[in-house]
Phi, psi and omega in degrees: 000135181254143181236159179242130175238152171248131178209128174269151174236125172271140189300167175098158175235161356287153182289149172237135180234093174285135178246154180230147176270075180065222177089300180208149179284156182299333178298330180274348182304324183282349178274349179259104189306317181294317180292317178299317179296320179297312181293321177295322176296318175300321180296338175283340180263327188199171175284129182254128180240116177235155180207158172277124177293158177307134180093356181234149173054228185274356180283160180297155177291162176288123184289332184223111183297342180265003181295152178289110186296320182296313179295320179296317178299314180298316178298317180296317180298317177299319179296318179296314181295323176295317180296330179270005182055044179250107181272338175228140184209148169262120182247142174211154181268131180235026176280160183278344183274165179250000000 
């Protein structure tokens, strides 16, 4: 089964990939001034790769609601990093929840 993700990459290496647990689609990220400034500041240091996880924003819906979410997230992240030609990346979680 093939899936579609949308992800922008801001230039420079090494890549940084902040992840979010849903909440808002990446298209709206630029509408939040503090978040846009943060991501742009990261972009001055490294290439930033963000994406909508399956089921959020412009990405395809989750095909199976009973699927293992952690494994699906890891598979999706690997697919995104491969598509962005990123063999090494610094990843961090930036959601507000704990």
